[in-house]
BASEDREN-569453 format. One line per 10 residues: number of its first residue (from 1); their letters; for each residue x, z, y of N, C-alpha, C. Coordinates in Angstrom, 2 decimals, padded with zeros to 5 digits. Layout:
// BASEDREN-569453
NUM> a> X/Z/Y/X/Z/Y/X/Z/Y | ...;
//
This chain:
// BASEDREN-569453
1> mraimvasvl> 027.44/-041.20/061.59/026.31/-041.74/060.65/026.21/-040.97/058.98 | 027.90/-041.18/059.24/028.16/-040.46/057.65/027.59/-039.08/057.45 | 028.01/-038.05/058.50/028.02/-036.77/058.40/026.09/-036.52/058.27 | 025.52/-037.27/058.81/023.97/-037.44/059.07/023.84/-037.89/057.95 | 024.29/-038.44/057.22/023.74/-039.12/055.63/024.56/-037.91/054.45 | 025.34/-037.02/054.65/025.20/-036.18/053.86/024.70/-034.93/054.42 | 024.02/-034.66/055.75/023.31/-033.50/055.51/022.29/-033.62/054.89 | 021.81/-034.81/055.09/020.06/-035.24/054.46/020.39/-035.40/053.25 | 021.39/-035.38/052.33/021.78/-035.37/050.83/021.38/-033.86/050.45 | 022.22/-033.21/051.41/022.17/-031.57/051.01/020.71/-030.86/051.38;
11> vlaialptaw> 020.51/-031.25/052.64/019.16/-030.83/052.23/018.22/-031.04/051.39 | 018.13/-032.50/050.97/017.28/-032.90/049.93/017.77/-032.31/048.53 | 018.86/-032.42/048.52/019.52/-031.06/047.05/019.16/-029.78/047.58 | 018.62/-029.41/048.00/018.65/-027.68/048.31/016.91/-027.58/048.11 | 016.20/-028.77/048.57/014.81/-028.64/048.68/014.00/-028.78/047.76 | 014.77/-029.69/046.59/013.97/-029.95/045.17/013.96/-029.10/044.53 | 014.36/-028.46/044.19/014.17/-027.02/043.17/012.74/-026.69/042.98 | 012.45/-026.23/044.81/011.39/-025.67/045.57/010.31/-026.64/045.04 | 010.84/-028.07/045.47/009.53/-028.69/045.27/009.10/-028.96/043.81 | 010.16/-029.06/043.10/009.63/-028.78/041.37/008.96/-027.84/041.07;
21> aqalspevta> 009.67/-026.49/041.25/008.53/-025.20/040.85/007.04/-025.34/041.86 | 007.06/-026.19/042.81/005.39/-025.84/043.86/005.04/-027.22/042.92 | 005.48/-028.00/042.41/004.30/-028.85/041.99/004.09/-028.76/040.02 | 004.17/-027.21/040.14/003.56/-026.99/038.87/002.63/-025.69/039.10 | 001.41/-025.89/038.15/000.40/-024.72/038.82/001.08/-023.60/038.11 | 000.55/-022.13/038.86/001.03/-021.18/038.41/000.98/-020.32/036.90 | -000.10/-021.09/036.24/-000.12/-021.01/034.82/001.35/-021.35/034.32 | 001.80/-022.39/034.44/002.42/-023.78/033.76/003.98/-023.13/034.46 | 004.05/-022.46/035.56/005.37/-021.94/036.07/005.26/-020.61/035.44 | 004.18/-019.84/034.88/004.45/-018.55/034.59/005.02/-018.92/033.31;
31> kgkaaveale> 004.44/-020.02/032.37/004.79/-020.00/030.72/006.83/-021.01/030.85 | 006.99/-021.28/031.92/008.53/-021.68/032.46/009.21/-020.56/032.17 | 008.61/-020.14/032.86/009.63/-018.51/033.75/009.88/-018.02/032.32 | 008.46/-017.79/031.31/009.14/-016.77/029.77/010.51/-017.99/029.51 | 010.08/-018.79/028.83/011.08/-019.43/028.20/012.13/-019.92/028.71 | 012.40/-019.45/030.16/013.49/-018.96/030.47/014.04/-018.25/029.93 | 013.35/-016.91/029.90/013.63/-016.00/029.62/013.82/-015.32/028.46 | 013.25/-016.02/027.81/013.93/-016.28/026.25/014.57/-016.97/025.90 | 014.96/-018.39/026.79/016.24/-019.04/026.47/017.49/-018.10/026.78 | 017.34/-017.20/027.75/018.32/-016.37/028.44/018.74/-015.04/027.39;
41> alqsvlsvgv> 017.62/-014.64/026.81/017.38/-013.00/025.61/018.44/-013.89/024.91 | 018.52/-015.48/024.47/019.26/-015.79/023.46/020.55/-015.71/023.54 | 021.24/-015.76/024.92/022.13/-015.85/025.54/022.87/-014.65/025.81 | 021.79/-013.53/025.66/022.31/-012.34/025.86/023.04/-012.11/023.98 | 021.99/-012.52/023.58/022.43/-011.90/021.64/023.37/-012.73/021.16 | 023.31/-013.53/021.92/024.96/-014.85/021.37/026.30/-014.44/021.98 | 025.98/-013.31/023.37/027.05/-013.00/024.09/027.99/-011.71/023.41 | 026.99/-011.04/022.30/027.61/-009.94/021.97/027.70/-010.59/020.15 | 027.40/-011.59/019.67/028.04/-012.11/018.58/026.59/-012.03/017.85 | 026.86/-012.81/016.74/025.13/-012.80/015.74/025.63/-013.31/014.45;
51> nyadyqrrlg> 025.34/-013.37/012.84/025.23/-014.32/012.19/023.98/-014.68/012.49 | 024.42/-015.97/011.07/023.69/-017.62/011.16/022.34/-016.70/010.80 | 022.11/-016.08/009.73/020.17/-015.61/009.35/019.98/-014.71/010.87 | 020.65/-014.10/011.83/020.02/-013.53/012.51/019.41/-014.87/014.17 | 020.20/-015.66/013.87/020.40/-016.98/015.01/019.53/-017.50/014.51 | 019.28/-018.52/013.02/018.37/-018.81/013.39/016.65/-018.23/013.45 | 016.49/-017.23/012.91/015.73/-016.44/013.63/014.86/-016.00/014.79 | 016.10/-015.55/015.61/015.58/-015.98/017.31/015.85/-016.90/017.76 | 016.13/-017.83/017.20/015.90/-019.52/017.86/014.67/-019.83/017.75 | 013.95/-019.13/016.36/012.42/-019.76/015.78/011.69/-018.87/016.76;
61> dtkiitdqfm> 012.16/-017.65/017.08/011.41/-016.95/018.00/011.06/-017.34/019.50 | 012.56/-018.20/019.99/012.65/-018.62/021.57/011.60/-019.83/021.44 | 011.84/-020.42/019.88/011.31/-021.83/020.15/009.85/-021.53/020.27 | 009.30/-020.49/019.73/007.54/-019.87/019.95/007.05/-020.26/021.31 | 008.18/-019.43/021.68/007.54/-019.50/023.31/008.00/-020.69/024.26 | 009.02/-021.43/024.11/009.24/-022.84/024.68/008.60/-023.89/024.28 | 007.60/-023.64/023.37/006.78/-025.10/022.78/005.41/-024.20/023.77 | 004.86/-022.83/023.90/003.93/-022.82/024.29/004.41/-023.35/026.08 | 005.08/-023.28/026.60/005.24/-024.40/027.75/005.22/-025.62/027.85 | 006.00/-026.31/026.76/005.94/-027.88/026.53/004.31/-028.26/026.51;
71> rvapeealar> 003.51/-027.54/025.33/002.28/-027.82/025.48/001.36/-027.81/027.06 | 001.92/-027.09/028.35/001.27/-026.93/029.26/001.74/-027.54/030.49 | 003.15/-028.37/030.21/003.72/-028.55/030.95/003.50/-030.23/031.18 | 003.16/-030.99/032.14/002.90/-031.91/032.45/004.60/-032.69/031.81 | 004.50/-034.00/031.50/004.94/-034.81/030.55/006.66/-035.09/031.36 | 006.28/-035.21/032.85/007.14/-035.70/034.01/007.68/-034.40/034.94 | 007.36/-033.39/034.54/008.06/-032.58/034.87/009.57/-032.15/034.51 | 010.72/-031.99/035.70/011.53/-031.72/035.41/012.28/-030.50/034.31 | 011.52/-029.29/034.96/011.25/-028.23/034.36/011.23/-027.98/032.91 | 010.22/-029.11/032.58/010.31/-029.42/030.94/011.19/-029.87/030.21;
81> kvineaqeay> 011.59/-031.11/030.79/012.74/-031.63/030.26/014.10/-031.08/030.39 | 014.42/-030.18/031.19/015.80/-029.17/031.20/015.41/-028.27/030.13 | 014.46/-027.40/030.05/013.66/-026.91/028.73/014.41/-027.61/027.81 | 013.66/-028.34/027.55/013.84/-028.89/026.39/014.95/-028.90/025.97 | 016.21/-029.66/026.81/017.20/-029.99/026.47/017.62/-028.75/025.94 | 017.78/-027.39/026.83/018.11/-026.19/026.40/018.21/-026.06/024.88 | 016.78/-026.21/024.74/016.23/-025.92/023.02/016.79/-026.59/022.04 | 016.70/-027.59/022.18/017.59/-028.84/021.48/019.24/-028.55/021.30 | 019.55/-028.31/022.44/020.95/-028.16/022.35/021.33/-026.69/021.31 | 020.53/-025.81/021.33/020.41/-024.84/020.51/020.37/-025.07/019.00;
91> kqalwawkwk> 019.16/-025.94/018.75/019.18/-026.40/017.13/020.37/-027.27/017.31 | 020.67/-028.41/017.62/022.32/-028.36/017.48/022.97/-027.66/017.16 | 023.08/-026.88/017.78/024.41/-025.69/016.86/023.81/-025.54/015.77 | 023.00/-024.88/015.71/022.29/-024.34/014.33/022.84/-025.55/013.34 | 021.98/-026.62/013.51/022.59/-027.84/012.72/024.09/-027.79/012.03 | 024.93/-027.97/013.23/026.47/-027.20/013.35/026.81/-026.50/012.41 | 026.33/-025.23/012.45/026.66/-023.90/011.88/026.24/-024.22/010.49 | 025.12/-024.11/010.06/024.45/-024.67/008.85/025.33/-025.47/007.72 | 025.85/-026.87/008.27/026.54/-028.20/007.97/027.86/-027.48/007.58 | 028.37/-026.43/008.16/029.65/-025.60/007.97/029.67/-024.47/006.77;
101> ieqhessidv> 028.59/-023.62/007.00/028.16/-022.89/005.97/028.10/-023.62/004.90 | 027.54/-024.19/004.24/027.08/-025.21/003.53/028.39/-025.88/002.75 | 029.05/-026.74/003.92/030.12/-028.02/002.68/031.26/-027.08/003.04 | 031.43/-025.76/004.13/032.87/-025.14/003.49/033.69/-025.80/004.26 | 033.30/-026.49/005.29/034.09/-027.25/006.02/034.39/-027.13/007.52 | 035.29/-027.53/008.23/035.21/-027.22/009.67/035.05/-028.27/010.67 | 034.85/-029.33/009.80/035.09/-030.81/010.12/033.60/-031.27/009.66 | 033.29/-032.06/010.84/031.70/-032.84/009.97/031.56/-034.05/010.61 | 031.57/-034.51/009.14/032.10/-036.07/008.92/030.47/-036.34/009.32 | 030.09/-036.72/010.59/028.83/-037.55/010.91/028.55/-038.78/010.32;
111> ravfpmgdet> 030.00/-039.28/010.02/029.03/-040.74/009.34/028.51/-040.83/007.86 | 029.51/-039.86/007.10/028.62/-039.52/006.11/027.26/-039.33/005.76 | 027.26/-038.49/006.87/025.52/-037.41/007.44/024.85/-038.56/007.54 | 025.06/-039.57/008.64/024.19/-040.06/009.71/025.24/-041.44/009.62 | 024.75/-042.50/009.41/025.30/-043.76/009.39/024.45/-044.20/010.75 | 025.09/-044.23/011.80/024.91/-044.33/012.96/025.98/-045.01/013.95 | 025.70/-046.04/014.99/027.02/-046.03/015.93/027.03/-044.84/016.96 | 028.67/-045.22/017.13/029.27/-044.17/018.12/028.49/-043.14/019.48 | 027.92/-044.40/020.55/027.54/-044.03/021.29/026.06/-042.81/020.80 | 025.81/-043.20/019.38/024.19/-042.14/019.01/024.81/-041.17/018.80;
121> ikriftcdap> 026.21/-040.98/017.77/026.28/-039.87/017.54/027.01/-039.00/018.59 | 027.80/-039.43/019.62/027.88/-038.69/021.04/026.98/-038.47/021.54 | 026.35/-038.81/021.97/024.31/-038.64/022.25/023.83/-037.18/021.78 | 023.68/-037.52/020.59/023.02/-036.37/019.76/023.82/-035.23/019.12 | 025.36/-035.42/018.99/025.78/-034.40/018.24/027.09/-033.80/018.92 | 027.15/-034.03/020.35/028.40/-033.59/020.97/027.91/-032.92/022.18 | 026.50/-032.84/022.20/026.17/-032.01/023.74/027.14/-031.89/024.84 | 027.40/-033.38/025.26/027.76/-033.75/026.09/029.28/-033.70/026.43 | 029.79/-033.34/025.02/030.89/-032.93/024.83/032.16/-034.27/024.22 | 031.85/-035.74/024.37/032.31/-036.50/023.51/033.91/-036.01/022.84;
131> elivdrdlgk> 034.46/-035.72/023.71/035.95/-035.71/023.14/035.99/-034.64/021.80 | 035.27/-034.12/021.59/035.21/-033.73/019.97/035.20/-034.10/018.67 | 034.54/-035.51/019.52/034.99/-036.58/018.17/036.59/-037.15/017.99 | 036.71/-037.15/016.48/038.03/-037.59/016.85/037.77/-038.41/015.74 | 038.60/-039.58/016.04/038.49/-040.04/014.42/039.58/-039.64/013.52 | 039.54/-040.13/011.99/040.23/-039.53/010.75/040.12/-040.73/010.16 | 041.19/-041.21/010.15/041.37/-042.38/008.71/040.31/-043.50/009.77 | 038.83/-043.56/008.62/037.92/-044.81/008.53/036.44/-043.99/009.17 | 036.75/-042.55/009.32/035.62/-042.25/009.48/035.34/-041.48/011.26 | 034.77/-040.22/011.76/034.33/-040.41/012.74/033.86/-038.33/012.32;
141> finadaliqa> 034.55/-037.73/013.21/034.63/-035.68/012.65/034.99/-034.91/013.67 | 033.82/-034.05/013.81/033.45/-033.49/015.33/034.20/-032.40/014.17 | 034.82/-031.13/015.61/034.95/-030.08/014.83/034.02/-028.65/015.13 | 033.53/-028.18/014.00/032.20/-027.69/014.17/032.12/-026.54/014.45 | 033.01/-025.99/015.63/032.97/-024.41/015.87/032.38/-025.06/017.58 | 034.04/-026.25/017.66/033.86/-026.42/018.71/032.43/-027.19/019.29 | 031.94/-027.94/018.24/030.37/-028.80/018.68/029.50/-027.23/019.09 | 029.61/-025.74/018.38/028.70/-025.01/018.31/028.61/-024.33/019.56 | 029.71/-024.35/020.18/030.53/-023.45/021.41/029.87/-024.63/022.59 | 030.12/-026.24/022.14/030.06/-026.97/023.25/027.97/-026.78/023.34;
151> cwrkadknta> 027.62/-026.86/022.96/025.83/-026.56/022.48/025.69/-025.43/023.00 | 025.97/-024.38/023.20/025.38/-023.25/023.50/026.01/-024.02/025.09 | 026.84/-023.76/025.81/027.42/-024.32/026.82/026.57/-025.23/027.44 | 026.45/-026.16/026.93/024.77/-026.80/027.40/023.79/-026.19/027.95 | 023.04/-025.75/026.79/022.18/-024.57/026.75/022.27/-024.12/028.10 | 023.20/-023.13/027.99/023.02/-022.03/029.15/023.34/-022.64/030.68 | 024.11/-023.83/030.25/023.98/-024.96/032.11/022.65/-025.11/031.94 | 021.65/-026.02/031.21/020.24/-026.52/031.41/019.30/-025.18/031.43 | 019.43/-024.24/030.90/018.83/-022.68/030.82/018.84/-022.52/032.65 | 020.41/-022.33/032.95/020.72/-021.80/034.90/019.70/-022.85/035.02;
161> qarrmlwh> 019.64/-024.44/034.86/019.25/-025.00/036.07/017.65/-024.92/036.34 | 017.33/-024.90/034.87/015.50/-024.16/034.76/015.23/-023.23/035.57 | 015.98/-022.42/035.51/016.18/-020.53/036.43/016.19/-021.33/037.53 | 016.98/-022.40/038.13/017.22/-022.50/039.56/015.77/-022.98/039.98 | 014.80/-023.98/039.20/014.01/-024.62/039.76/012.34/-023.61/039.42 | 012.21/-022.82/039.06/011.66/-022.23/038.67/011.32/-020.78/039.53 | 012.55/-020.03/039.92/012.22/-019.02/041.10/013.26/-019.17/042.01 | 012.18/-019.65/042.64/012.94/-020.52/044.12/013.29/-019.28/045.47;
//
């Protein structure tokens, strides 16, 4: 019985990406693929190094393409959620990089900038890496460089997931 259950779960897990892509119209799938390719192009540029101004410009170019997909993708489409999360992670990295430049700081005092609860801070600013938050005195601080890298890793992960969904 246990082996049958495991096999059923495995079959379901393998079948889901195909079902997600088939649920989208050809137009929506094409725009989703373009969004994934734009996110992958941004990943490529990051792998060789980029300065802040170039990153900001390229992120804007990528957002134009991902927004085109968001406008046509159904709200409930998982590919939409995953692509949006990748784009948001890249935006969070931009925010952290901007903070680092403007404040000449390697740590972000999130309590000084955003008075919110710990769970919200973790959810918004750590890109699924809550270990980046460290207590220092009474504040909450995040290592800016580590946060940027974590956001890029999250974006990479989501982009790869979207690719699997749309290319079956």
